[in-house]
PASEBA-1860 file (N, C-alpha, C; in nm, 3 decimals):
! residues 302
1> MRWLKRLA> 0.797/3.866/1.683/0.872/3.810/1.571/0.843/3.662/1.551 ~ 0.784/3.597/1.653/0.757/3.454/1.641/0.661/3.426/1.525 ~ 0.561/3.513/1.511/0.464/3.491/1.403/0.530/3.503/1.267 ~ 0.631/3.592/1.256/0.700/3.610/1.129/0.783/3.486/1.096 ~ 0.845/3.428/1.199/0.924/3.306/1.180/0.835/3.192/1.135 ~ 0.717/3.181/1.196/0.626/3.074/1.158/0.570/3.095/1.017 ~ 0.547/3.220/0.982/0.499/3.248/0.846/0.605/3.208/0.744 ~ 0.731/3.240/0.772/0.839/3.203/0.681/0.848/3.051/0.670
9> GAILLLAL> 0.834/2.983/0.782/0.837/2.838/0.780/0.723/2.779/0.701 ~ 0.605/2.838/0.715/0.489/2.789/0.641/0.508/2.806/0.491 ~ 0.565/2.919/0.451/0.591/2.942/0.309/0.692/2.841/0.257 ~ 0.794/2.811/0.338/0.893/2.712/0.297/0.830/2.574/0.285 ~ 0.745/2.536/0.381/0.677/2.408/0.373/0.596/2.396/0.245 ~ 0.519/2.499/0.213/0.437/2.495/0.092/0.523/2.485/-0.032 ~ 0.635/2.558/-0.034/0.724/2.551/-0.149/0.779/2.410/-0.165 ~ 0.815/2.346/-0.054/0.871/2.211/-0.060/0.768/2.110/-0.110
17> IFVGGSVP> 0.641/2.131/-0.074/0.535/2.041/-0.121/0.527/2.044/-0.272 ~ 0.534/2.164/-0.329/0.511/2.175/-0.473/0.634/2.144/-0.557 ~ 0.754/2.151/-0.499/0.873/2.119/-0.578/0.936/1.988/-0.535 ~ 0.894/1.934/-0.417/0.962/1.818/-0.360/0.962/1.698/-0.450 ~ 0.857/1.682/-0.532/0.849/1.563/-0.615/0.960/1.552/-0.717 ~ 1.025/1.666/-0.750/1.131/1.662/-0.851/1.269/1.674/-0.790 ~ 1.278/1.671/-0.657/1.405/1.688/-0.590/1.450/1.555/-0.531 ~ 1.575/1.512/-0.555/1.622/1.387/-0.497/1.626/1.395/-0.345
25> LAPDLTSI> 1.610/1.280/-0.281/1.598/1.278/-0.136/1.734/1.261/-0.068 ~ 1.825/1.351/-0.091/1.953/1.347/-0.022/1.940/1.426/0.109 ~ 1.987/1.372/0.220/1.964/1.434/0.349/2.029/1.570/0.362 ~ 1.954/1.666/0.425/2.005/1.795/0.467/2.039/1.889/0.352 ~ 2.034/1.841/0.228/2.070/1.926/0.116/1.953/1.954/0.025 ~ 1.844/1.884/0.042/1.731/1.899/-0.048/1.603/1.910/0.032 ~ 1.489/1.884/-0.034/1.361/1.912/0.027/1.340/1.842/0.160 ~ 1.372/1.712/0.169/1.349/1.640/0.293/1.438/1.695/0.403
33> GLLSGADR> 1.563/1.725/0.372/1.652/1.781/0.472/1.605/1.916/0.523 ~ 1.546/1.998/0.436/1.496/2.129/0.476/1.370/2.120/0.561 ~ 1.301/2.007/0.553/1.173/1.997/0.622/1.185/2.007/0.773 ~ 1.290/1.954/0.831/1.304/1.962/0.977/1.312/2.106/1.022 ~ 1.387/2.188/0.948/1.394/2.329/0.982/1.260/2.398/0.965 ~ 1.193/2.371/0.853/1.062/2.431/0.830/0.961/2.383/0.933 ~ 0.971/2.257/0.971/0.880/2.202/1.071/0.897/2.274/1.204 ~ 1.020/2.294/1.246/1.044/2.366/1.372/0.993/2.508/1.364
41> MTGGGIGV> 1.014/2.574/1.250/0.972/2.713/1.235/0.820/2.729/1.242 ~ 0.749/2.624/1.205/0.602/2.632/1.205/0.540/2.566/1.328 ~ 0.620/2.542/1.430/0.565/2.490/1.555/0.561/2.341/1.566 ~ 0.635/2.270/1.481/0.633/2.125/1.486/0.687/2.067/1.615 ~ 0.768/2.146/1.687/0.824/2.096/1.811/0.746/2.132/1.935 ~ 0.629/2.195/1.918/0.549/2.233/2.033/0.501/2.108/2.107 ~ 0.528/2.104/2.236/0.481/1.994/2.318/0.563/1.866/2.309 ~ 0.678/1.871/2.241/0.763/1.752/2.232/0.906/1.789/2.266
49> ERAGQGVS> 0.986/1.690/2.296/1.127/1.711/2.325/1.209/1.597/2.267 ~ 1.335/1.628/2.237/1.426/1.523/2.192/1.493/1.465/2.316 ~ 1.459/1.342/2.349/1.509/1.278/2.471/1.645/1.214/2.450 ~ 1.684/1.196/2.324/1.814/1.137/2.295/1.856/1.171/2.154 ~ 1.983/1.203/2.135/2.035/1.237/2.002/2.164/1.161/1.979 ~ 2.170/1.090/1.865/2.290/1.016/1.834/2.320/0.905/1.933 ~ 2.214/0.842/1.985/2.231/0.734/2.082/2.281/0.609/2.009 ~ 2.384/0.547/2.063/2.444/0.431/1.998/2.358/0.306/2.018
57> YGTHDQRL> 2.348/0.226/1.912/2.280/0.097/1.921/2.351/-0.001/1.828 ~ 2.324/-0.128/1.846/2.372/-0.227/1.751/2.520/-0.257/1.762 ~ 2.568/-0.330/1.662/2.704/-0.382/1.662/2.799/-0.306/1.570 ~ 2.750/-0.201/1.504/2.833/-0.125/1.411/2.827/0.025/1.442 ~ 2.808/0.057/1.570/2.803/0.196/1.615/2.698/0.277/1.539 ~ 2.583/0.214/1.512/2.473/0.287/1.453/2.416/0.385/1.556 ~ 2.340/0.483/1.508/2.289/0.588/1.595/2.139/0.607/1.575 ~ 2.072/0.655/1.680/1.929/0.684/1.670/1.895/0.807/1.753
65> DIWRPSAA> 1.785/0.871/1.717/1.730/0.983/1.792/1.599/0.940/1.856 ~ 1.565/1.005/1.967/1.444/0.973/2.041/1.364/1.100/2.063 ~ 1.238/1.098/2.024/1.146/1.209/2.046/1.031/1.162/2.134 ~ 0.983/1.249/2.222/0.872/1.213/2.308/0.792/1.337/2.348 ~ 0.667/1.318/2.391/0.590/1.432/2.441/0.660/1.493/2.563 ~ 0.649/1.625/2.576/0.712/1.693/2.690/0.644/1.658/2.821 ~ 0.513/1.638/2.818/0.439/1.606/2.939/0.474/1.465/2.986 ~ 0.503/1.455/3.114/0.538/1.324/3.169/0.416/1.233/3.174
73> APARPVVV> 0.437/1.106/3.142/0.333/1.004/3.151/0.401/0.869/3.163 ~ 0.342/0.778/3.240/0.407/0.648/3.257/0.386/0.556/3.138 ~ 0.491/0.486/3.100/0.483/0.377/3.002/0.406/0.413/2.876 ~ 0.455/0.514/2.805/0.391/0.552/2.678/0.419/0.446/2.572 ~ 0.325/0.426/2.478/0.354/0.338/2.366/0.464/0.396/2.277 ~ 0.526/0.311/2.199/0.647/0.346/2.125/0.626/0.320/1.976 ~ 0.678/0.411/1.894/0.677/0.393/1.749/0.818/0.408/1.696 ~ 0.864/0.309/1.621/0.994/0.317/1.553/0.969/0.356/1.408
81> FFHGGAWR> 1.030/0.467/1.365/1.011/0.518/1.229/1.136/0.494/1.146 ~ 1.119/0.422/1.032/1.228/0.399/0.938/1.209/0.490/0.817 ~ 1.306/0.578/0.796/1.296/0.673/0.685/1.329/0.608/0.552 ~ 1.287/0.674/0.445/1.317/0.627/0.310/1.442/0.692/0.254 ~ 1.459/0.675/0.122/1.577/0.728/0.055/1.647/0.626/-0.032 ~ 1.569/0.528/-0.082/1.621/0.427/-0.175/1.736/0.347/-0.115 ~ 1.730/0.322/0.015/1.830/0.243/0.088/1.970/0.306/0.083 ~ 1.978/0.435/0.040/2.110/0.497/0.031/2.114/0.640/0.081
89> NGSAAAYG> 2.001/0.709/0.090/1.997/0.848/0.134/1.917/0.861/0.263 ~ 1.925/0.978/0.323/1.846/1.009/0.441/1.925/0.996/0.569 ~ 1.870/1.053/0.675/1.933/1.048/0.807/1.829/1.073/0.913 ~ 1.860/1.033/1.035/1.769/1.059/1.146/1.747/1.209/1.164 ~ 1.852/1.288/1.146/1.839/1.433/1.162/1.744/1.492/1.058 ~ 1.760/1.449/0.932/1.676/1.503/0.826/1.529/1.467/0.845 ~ 1.504/1.354/0.909/1.366/1.309/0.930/1.318/1.334/1.073 ~ 1.380/1.431/1.138/1.333/1.468/1.270/1.189/1.512/1.272
97> FAGRALAR> 1.141/1.570/1.161/1.001/1.614/1.155/0.906/1.497/1.173 ~ 0.944/1.377/1.125/0.858/1.260/1.142/0.855/1.216/1.288 ~ 0.970/1.220/1.355/0.975/1.188/1.496/0.889/1.283/1.578 ~ 0.899/1.412/1.547/0.818/1.510/1.620/0.669/1.490/1.592 ~ 0.635/1.458/1.468/0.494/1.436/1.433/0.436/1.320/1.512 ~ 0.512/1.213/1.525/0.465/1.096/1.601/0.460/1.126/1.750 ~ 0.556/1.202/1.800/0.555/1.240/1.942/0.434/1.328/1.973 ~ 0.395/1.412/1.878/0.278/1.498/1.900/0.149/1.417/1.901
105> LGYIAIVP> 0.154/1.296/1.851/0.039/1.205/1.861/0.036/1.132/1.994 ~ 0.141/1.151/2.076/0.142/1.091/2.208/0.237/0.973/2.225 ~ 0.323/0.949/2.126/0.411/0.832/2.129/0.556/0.872/2.153 ~ 0.631/0.780/2.209/0.776/0.794/2.207/0.823/0.744/2.072 ~ 0.892/0.829/1.998/0.931/0.797/1.861/1.082/0.775/1.852 ~ 1.119/0.661/1.798/1.259/0.627/1.771/1.284/0.646/1.622 ~ 1.383/0.729/1.587/1.419/0.751/1.446/1.565/0.712/1.429 ~ 1.591/0.593/1.374/1.729/0.545/1.363/1.795/0.581/1.230
113> DYRKLPVH> 1.925/0.598/1.238/2.008/0.587/1.118/2.040/0.439/1.100 ~ 2.072/0.401/0.980/2.109/0.261/0.953/2.208/0.259/0.838 ~ 2.280/0.148/0.825/2.381/0.137/0.719/2.315/0.136/0.581 ~ 2.380/0.200/0.486/2.319/0.226/0.356/2.415/0.198/0.240 ~ 2.355/0.198/0.122/2.431/0.192/-0.002/2.517/0.318/-0.014 ~ 2.625/0.311/-0.093/2.672/0.194/-0.171/2.762/0.099/-0.091 ~ 2.801/0.139/0.028/2.896/0.058/0.105/2.828/-0.065/0.165 ~ 2.701/-0.050/0.204/2.634/-0.156/0.279/2.504/-0.198/0.210
121> PFPAFMED> 2.511/-0.295/0.119/2.389/-0.347/0.058/2.316/-0.442/0.153 ~ 2.204/-0.495/0.107/2.131/-0.598/0.180/2.228/-0.712/0.214 ~ 2.224/-0.764/0.337/2.120/-0.747/0.440/2.155/-0.649/0.551 ~ 2.257/-0.562/0.532/2.306/-0.479/0.641/2.195/-0.394/0.702 ~ 2.113/-0.328/0.617/2.010/-0.240/0.674/1.900/-0.318/0.744 ~ 1.878/-0.443/0.705/1.779/-0.524/0.776/1.834/-0.571/0.911 ~ 1.961/-0.603/0.916/2.024/-0.637/1.044/2.014/-0.519/1.139 ~ 2.037/-0.399/1.087/2.026/-0.279/1.170/1.883/-0.258/1.219
129> AAQVLAWT> 1.787/-0.280/1.130/1.647/-0.261/1.169/1.610/-0.351/1.285 ~ 1.654/-0.476/1.280/1.626/-0.568/1.390/1.699/-0.525/1.517 ~ 1.820/-0.473/1.503/1.895/-0.429/1.620/1.833/-0.306/1.684 ~ 1.767/-0.223/1.606/1.691/-0.111/1.663/1.582/-0.164/1.756 ~ 1.510/-0.267/1.710/1.405/-0.326/1.793/1.463/-0.386/1.921 ~ 1.577/-0.451/1.910/1.640/-0.510/2.028/1.678/-0.401/2.128 ~ 1.739/-0.294/2.078/1.775/-0.182/2.166/1.651/-0.122/2.232 ~ 1.545/-0.104/2.155/1.424/-0.042/2.207/1.363/-0.127/2.318
137> RRNIAAMG> 1.355/-0.258/2.298/1.300/-0.346/2.401/1.381/-0.337/2.530 ~ 1.512/-0.328/2.519/1.598/-0.327/2.638/1.598/-0.193/2.710 ~ 1.582/-0.083/2.636/1.613/0.048/2.693/1.498/0.146/2.702 ~ 1.387/0.121/2.634/1.286/0.225/2.623/1.214/0.252/2.754 ~ 1.209/0.156/2.844/1.142/0.179/2.973/1.209/0.294/3.049 ~ 1.341/0.305/3.038/1.414/0.412/3.106/1.382/0.548/3.047 ~ 1.328/0.550/2.924/1.289/0.674/2.858/1.141/0.705/2.877 ~ 1.072/0.621/2.955/0.929/0.642/2.976/0.842/0.565/2.881
145> GDPDRIAL> 0.899/0.470/2.805/0.821/0.393/2.708/0.785/0.255/2.757 ~ 0.690/0.195/2.688/0.641/0.062/2.722/0.698/-0.039/2.621 ~ 0.790/-0.125/2.662/0.850/-0.221/2.567/0.752/-0.326/2.517 ~ 0.634/-0.334/2.578/0.533/-0.428/2.532/0.435/-0.366/2.433 ~ 0.455/-0.238/2.402/0.366/-0.171/2.306/0.452/-0.094/2.206 ~ 0.502/-0.167/2.107/0.590/-0.109/2.005/0.527/-0.130/1.867 ~ 0.519/-0.023/1.789/0.471/-0.029/1.651/0.582/0.022/1.559 ~ 0.571/-0.014/1.431/0.666/0.031/1.330/0.594/0.116/1.227
153> VGHSSGAH> 0.660/0.223/1.184/0.612/0.307/1.074/0.728/0.328/0.979 ~ 0.703/0.318/0.849/0.808/0.341/0.752/0.754/0.408/0.628 ~ 0.841/0.484/0.562/0.805/0.550/0.436/0.901/0.507/0.327 ~ 0.846/0.476/0.209/0.924/0.443/0.091/1.012/0.320/0.120 ~ 1.144/0.329/0.097/1.229/0.213/0.125/1.227/0.178/0.274 ~ 1.199/0.276/0.359/1.182/0.247/0.501/1.058/0.164/0.528 ~ 0.954/0.184/0.446/0.834/0.100/0.458/0.865/-0.042/0.415 ~ 0.948/-0.057/0.312/0.991/-0.191/0.271/1.062/-0.262/0.386
161> MTLLLALD> 1.153/-0.192/0.452/1.223/-0.250/0.566/1.127/-0.286/0.678 ~ 1.031/-0.198/0.702/0.934/-0.219/0.808/0.853/-0.347/0.785 ~ 0.802/-0.364/0.664/0.721/-0.482/0.633/0.806/-0.608/0.628 ~ 0.928/-0.598/0.579/1.016/-0.714/0.577/1.048/-0.758/0.719 ~ 1.069/-0.662/0.807/1.099/-0.694/0.946/0.979/-0.762/1.014 ~ 0.859/-0.717/0.980/0.739/-0.773/1.043/0.701/-0.909/0.987 ~ 0.733/-0.936/0.859/0.685/-1.057/0.794/0.787/-1.170/0.789 ~ 0.915/-1.137/0.790/1.019/-1.240/0.787/1.086/-1.243/0.923
169> HRWLAEAH> 1.053/-1.341/1.005/1.096/-1.343/1.144/1.244/-1.374/1.161 ~ 1.314/-1.407/1.053/1.455/-1.439/1.067/1.535/-1.320/1.120 ~ 1.494/-1.198/1.082/1.570/-1.080/1.124/1.557/-1.058/1.274 ~ 1.436/-1.071/1.326/1.417/-1.056/1.470/1.485/-1.169/1.545 ~ 1.480/-1.291/1.491/1.542/-1.405/1.558/1.693/-1.383/1.574 ~ 1.756/-1.328/1.470/1.900/-1.303/1.477/1.935/-1.201/1.585 ~ 1.840/-1.109/1.612/1.863/-1.007/1.714/1.803/-1.047/1.849 ~ 1.752/-1.171/1.858/1.694/-1.224/1.982/1.574/-1.141/2.027
177> VPPQTIRA> 1.489/-1.105/1.930/1.368/-1.028/1.957/1.247/-1.115/1.925 ~ 1.156/-1.137/2.018/1.035/-1.216/1.988/0.950/-1.146/1.881 ~ 0.893/-1.219/1.787/0.815/-1.156/1.679/0.694/-1.079/1.730 ~ 0.637/-1.119/1.844/0.520/-1.048/1.897/0.555/-0.911/1.952 ~ 0.685/-0.876/1.950/0.726/-0.742/1.990/0.661/-0.636/1.903 ~ 0.644/-0.667/1.774/0.584/-0.572/1.681/0.433/-0.582/1.692 ~ 0.370/-0.481/1.749/0.227/-0.486/1.774/0.145/-0.432/1.657 ~ 0.205/-0.348/1.573/0.133/-0.291/1.459/0.234/-0.235/1.360
185> VIGISGPY> 0.192/-0.222/1.234/0.280/-0.175/1.127/0.204/-0.077/1.038 ~ 0.270/0.035/1.004/0.217/0.128/0.905/0.321/0.144/0.795 ~ 0.281/0.116/0.671/0.367/0.136/0.556/0.313/0.248/0.470 ~ 0.395/0.348/0.443/0.355/0.465/0.365/0.432/0.466/0.234 ~ 0.362/0.445/0.124/0.421/0.453/-0.011/0.543/0.363/-0.025 ~ 0.529/0.238/0.017/0.643/0.149/0.014/0.649/0.058/-0.107 ~ 0.771/0.016/-0.147/0.789/-0.085/-0.251/0.789/-0.225/-0.189 ~ 0.692/-0.304/-0.223/0.677/-0.437/-0.164/0.680/-0.549/-0.267
193> DFYPYSDE> 0.678/-0.511/-0.395/0.667/-0.610/-0.502/0.743/-0.557/-0.623 ~ 0.878/-0.567/-0.619/0.958/-0.502/-0.723/1.063/-0.596/-0.783 ~ 1.032/-0.725/-0.784/1.122/-0.822/-0.848/1.070/-0.852/-0.989 ~ 1.153/-0.858/-1.092/1.299/-0.844/-1.090/1.345/-0.701/-1.060 ~ 1.469/-0.687/-1.019/1.522/-0.559/-0.974/1.558/-0.471/-1.095 ~ 1.460/-0.399/-1.144/1.483/-0.317/-1.263/1.535/-0.179/-1.227 ~ 1.506/-0.132/-1.106/1.553/0.000/-1.062/1.700/-0.008/-1.021 ~ 1.775/0.098/-1.051/1.919/0.098/-1.020/1.944/0.079/-0.870
201> AARLAFGD> 1.868/0.151/-0.788/1.888/0.140/-0.643/1.859/-0.001/-0.594 ~ 1.754/-0.062/-0.649/1.721/-0.199/-0.609/1.830/-0.297/-0.651 ~ 1.886/-0.277/-0.769/1.994/-0.365/-0.814/2.116/-0.351/-0.724 ~ 2.148/-0.226/-0.686/2.261/-0.205/-0.596/2.234/-0.263/-0.458 ~ 2.111/-0.250/-0.414/2.076/-0.294/-0.278/2.072/-0.445/-0.267 ~ 2.019/-0.515/-0.369/1.986/-0.656/-0.353/2.064/-0.750/-0.446 ~ 2.128/-0.695/-0.549/2.211/-0.780/-0.635/2.136/-0.899/-0.688 ~ 2.186/-1.019/-0.660/2.121/-1.142/-0.707/2.049/-1.215/-0.594
209> TPAQLTQP> 2.012/-1.141/-0.488/1.941/-1.203/-0.375/1.805/-1.255/-0.423 ~ 1.767/-1.377/-0.387/1.638/-1.431/-0.430/1.521/-1.346/-0.381 ~ 1.418/-1.340/-0.462/1.300/-1.259/-0.431/1.235/-1.301/-0.299 ~ 1.243/-1.427/-0.265/1.178/-1.475/-0.143/1.236/-1.411/-0.018 ~ 1.356/-1.356/-0.030/1.420/-1.292/0.085/1.398/-1.141/0.089 ~ 1.350/-1.083/-0.021/1.347/-0.935/-0.030/1.209/-0.877/-0.058 ~ 1.113/-0.959/-0.098/0.984/-0.907/-0.141/0.876/-0.933/-0.036 ~ 0.832/-0.830/0.036/0.727/-0.852/0.135/0.603/-0.920/0.080
217> VRLARRDA> 0.571/-0.895/-0.048/0.451/-0.956/-0.106/0.460/-1.108/-0.107 ~ 0.581/-1.163/-0.106/0.600/-1.308/-0.105/0.612/-1.366/0.036 ~ 0.601/-1.280/0.134/0.621/-1.322/0.272/0.497/-1.304/0.359 ~ 0.384/-1.275/0.296/0.260/-1.256/0.372/0.232/-1.378/0.458 ~ 0.183/-1.354/0.578/0.158/-1.464/0.671/0.035/-1.430/0.756 ~ -0.031/-1.536/0.801/-0.154/-1.520/0.878/-0.131/-1.446/1.010 ~ -0.015/-1.470/1.073/0.011/-1.411/1.203/0.081/-1.275/1.194 ~ 0.071/-1.209/1.079/0.127/-1.074/1.065/0.059/-0.978/1.161
225> PPTLLFAS> 0.132/-0.881/1.214/0.067/-0.783/1.302/-0.033/-0.699/1.224 ~ -0.129/-0.637/1.291/-0.222/-0.546/1.222/-0.144/-0.446/1.137 ~ -0.187/-0.431/1.012/-0.110/-0.353/0.915/-0.199/-0.250/0.847 ~ -0.148/-0.128/0.837/-0.215/-0.019/0.766/-0.123/0.027/0.654 ~ -0.171/0.024/0.531/-0.092/0.062/0.414/-0.152/0.185/0.349 ~ -0.067/0.285/0.324/-0.107/0.405/0.249/-0.034/0.406/0.116 ~ -0.104/0.443/0.011/-0.043/0.463/-0.120/-0.123/0.566/-0.195 ~ -0.056/0.639/-0.282/-0.123/0.742/-0.362/-0.130/0.700/-0.508
233> RSDTRVKP> -0.246/0.716/-0.566/-0.261/0.687/-0.709/-0.178/0.783/-0.793 ~ -0.136/0.895/-0.735/-0.057/0.994/-0.807/0.093/0.976/-0.788 ~ 0.132/0.876/-0.713/0.274/0.850/-0.685/0.338/0.788/-0.808 ~ 0.434/0.860/-0.868/0.503/0.808/-0.986/0.636/0.744/-0.950 ~ 0.678/0.756/-0.824/0.807/0.700/-0.782/0.793/0.556/-0.734 ~ 0.696/0.532/-0.646/0.664/0.396/-0.602/0.516/0.375/-0.631 ~ 0.487/0.297/-0.732/0.350/0.283/-0.780/0.260/0.218/-0.674 ~ 0.135/0.258/-0.667/0.042/0.202/-0.567/0.018/0.053/-0.582
241> RNSIALAR> 0.051/-0.004/-0.697/0.030/-0.148/-0.715/0.107/-0.229/-0.610 ~ 0.216/-0.173/-0.557/0.291/-0.242/-0.452/0.205/-0.264/-0.328 ~ 0.139/-0.159/-0.283/0.055/-0.169/-0.164/-0.069/-0.254/-0.192 ~ -0.124/-0.240/-0.311/-0.241/-0.319/-0.348/-0.208/-0.468/-0.347 ~ -0.093/-0.504/-0.404/-0.053/-0.645/-0.409/-0.028/-0.700/-0.269 ~ 0.039/-0.622/-0.184/0.068/-0.671/-0.049/-0.061/-0.687/0.031 ~ -0.150/-0.589/0.021/-0.278/-0.600/0.093/-0.355/-0.724/0.047 ~ -0.352/-0.751/-0.082/-0.422/-0.869/-0.135/-0.364/-0.998/-0.077
249> QLRAKGAP> -0.233/-1.006/-0.072/-0.169/-1.128/-0.020/-0.194/-1.145/0.130 ~ -0.190/-1.036/0.206/-0.216/-1.044/0.349/-0.361/-1.087/0.375 ~ -0.453/-1.032/0.298/-0.594/-1.071/0.314/-0.612/-1.218/0.281 ~ -0.545/-1.264/0.178/-0.557/-1.405/0.139/-0.509/-1.499/0.248 ~ -0.413/-1.452/0.329/-0.363/-1.533/0.440/-0.449/-1.519/0.565 ~ -0.543/-1.424/0.564/-0.627/-1.401/0.680/-0.568/-1.305/0.780 ~ -0.468/-1.227/0.739/-0.404/-1.131/0.829/-0.484/-1.000/0.831 ~ -0.481/-0.929/0.944/-0.554/-0.801/0.954/-0.480/-0.691/0.879
257> VRLVLLDG> -0.540/-0.638/0.774/-0.476/-0.535/0.694/-0.580/-0.437/0.642 ~ -0.541/-0.312/0.632/-0.626/-0.210/0.572/-0.544/-0.132/0.472 ~ -0.598/-0.111/0.354/-0.533/-0.035/0.248/-0.608/0.095/0.226 ~ -0.534/0.206/0.227/-0.592/0.338/0.202/-0.526/0.395/0.077 ~ -0.602/0.411/-0.029/-0.552/0.469/-0.153/-0.590/0.617/-0.157 ~ -0.490/0.701/-0.180/-0.506/0.845/-0.179/-0.501/0.899/-0.321 ~ -0.552/1.019/-0.338/-0.549/1.085/-0.469/-0.477/1.219/-0.457 ~ -0.398/1.251/-0.559/-0.341/1.384/-0.568/-0.216/1.409/-0.486
265> LSHEATLL> -0.163/1.308/-0.418/-0.044/1.328/-0.336/0.078/1.265/-0.403 ~ 0.189/1.339/-0.399/0.314/1.285/-0.452/0.372/1.184/-0.354 ~ 0.480/1.122/-0.395/0.548/1.024/-0.309/0.589/1.086/-0.176 ~ 0.640/1.209/-0.181/0.682/1.277/-0.059/0.564/1.326/0.023 ~ 0.460/1.375/-0.044/0.347/1.436/0.027/0.271/1.337/0.113 ~ 0.274/1.208/0.077/0.208/1.110/0.163/0.270/1.111/0.303 ~ 0.401/1.127/0.310/0.467/1.134/0.440/0.447/1.270/0.505 ~ 0.455/1.376/0.426/0.441/1.510/0.483/0.306/1.528/0.552
273> SLMRQLAW> 0.205/1.459/0.503/0.072/1.475/0.562/0.062/1.411/0.700 ~ 0.169/1.343/0.744/0.175/1.294/0.882/0.197/1.409/0.980 ~ 0.251/1.521/0.931/0.277/1.636/1.015/0.147/1.708/1.047 ~ 0.136/1.757/1.170/0.014/1.826/1.211/-0.015/1.947/1.123 ~ 0.091/2.022/1.086/0.072/2.141/1.005/0.022/2.110/0.865 ~ 0.048/1.987/0.818/0.012/1.951/0.681/-0.092/1.839/0.677 ~ -0.163/1.820/0.787/-0.264/1.714/0.791/-0.376/1.738/0.691 ~ -0.391/1.863/0.647/-0.495/1.895/0.548/-0.466/1.833/0.412
281> LGPVRAQS> -0.342/1.787/0.391/-0.310/1.726/0.262/-0.383/1.593/0.241 ~ -0.411/1.521/0.348/-0.474/1.390/0.336/-0.496/1.329/0.472 ~ -0.552/1.210/0.477/-0.592/1.148/0.605/-0.483/1.068/0.675 ~ -0.359/1.078/0.631/-0.254/0.992/0.686/-0.237/1.012/0.836 ~ -0.233/1.138/0.881/-0.213/1.163/1.024/-0.331/1.112/1.106 ~ -0.451/1.148/1.067/-0.569/1.111/1.145/-0.586/0.959/1.149 ~ -0.572/0.894/1.035/-0.595/0.750/1.032/-0.479/0.673/1.097 ~ -0.358/0.724/1.085/-0.246/0.661/1.154/-0.264/0.671/1.305
289> GAFLAQSL> -0.303/0.789/1.352/-0.325/0.807/1.495/-0.431/0.714/1.549 ~ -0.544/0.701/1.477/-0.652/0.614/1.522/-0.609/0.467/1.520 ~ -0.537/0.428/1.415/-0.490/0.290/1.403/-0.392/0.254/1.515 ~ -0.296/0.343/1.541/-0.199/0.316/1.645/-0.265/0.312/1.783 ~ -0.358/0.404/1.807/-0.426/0.406/1.936/-0.501/0.275/1.960 ~ -0.568/0.226/1.856/-0.642/0.101/1.871/-0.548/-0.018/1.886 ~ -0.444/-0.023/1.804/-0.354/-0.139/1.804/-0.270/-0.148/1.930 ~ -0.234/-0.033/1.986/-0.143/-0.032/2.101/-0.215/-0.021/2.234
297> SRPAQP> -0.346/-0.011/2.231/-0.421/-0.003/2.356/-0.454/-0.140/2.413 ~ -0.457/-0.241/2.327/-0.491/-0.376/2.371/-0.374/-0.442/2.444 ~ -0.401/-0.526/2.541/-0.293/-0.603/2.605/-0.223/-0.688/2.501 ~ -0.093/-0.707/2.522/-0.017/-0.794/2.430/-0.067/-0.936/2.438 ~ -0.067/-1.003/2.322/-0.110/-1.143/2.318/0.001/-1.232/2.376 ~ -0.034/-1.334/2.453/0.068/-1.423/2.512/0.137/-1.503/2.403
END
């Protein structure tokens, strides 16, 4: 019966790919929420385990999940994944498939929940993002991770948070985290250049906050960690011009950055292709794995 379960999961995954672009990203009730179930049904959890669920972090009883390879190994590198959802939707549970996908690449994956709209606008989610890093540095060794080899991965609004955390050191400073903690960054289909705030979610999230505090494109710096940006020319939700503009600004500062422009993938499919079962959709999984392996294999800079 296992093969039948996996077949059903595969059919569900394919259905979600083709309809996901028109479905809002509300956790557990729509396409993204269904993906964790479909991922498990198709073998997404093979060789990985959830080492922690609903683990408390930060100063507002925030929670995170931890995924890791089942095989024991000393001091594995760590990836913190920030999910998207327009700063108001999503959950660690709904994005468990991303944690499992990263764990299957050999990393300990942290998938946090964070405070969201409409109750918690900027800067609450950025404060939480920094507190996730602080918790990870203090505690990941006990989970088999290496606190000196931490990378960030984010999708959509989570990619915005990821790049803002890496480029504006004020957030890490408030959480007493050294900026060199972030060894590498991957942004998948993120909004990095969206001022003025014409989108409803952006207006709710940022109000009248100055662009210099919210736009990663205005915060490019020479000492930025190695950065890999993915964007799809077919993405109608977050236009690829965001990634193009950020890559241009990082290059102008002399920072190490690579931009990968994809064809034919929706906003959601760029993230789905991180899953092993859906790696055929595009190069996101293969290139992310190679980038992380290279970035996290080198000794940390003093």
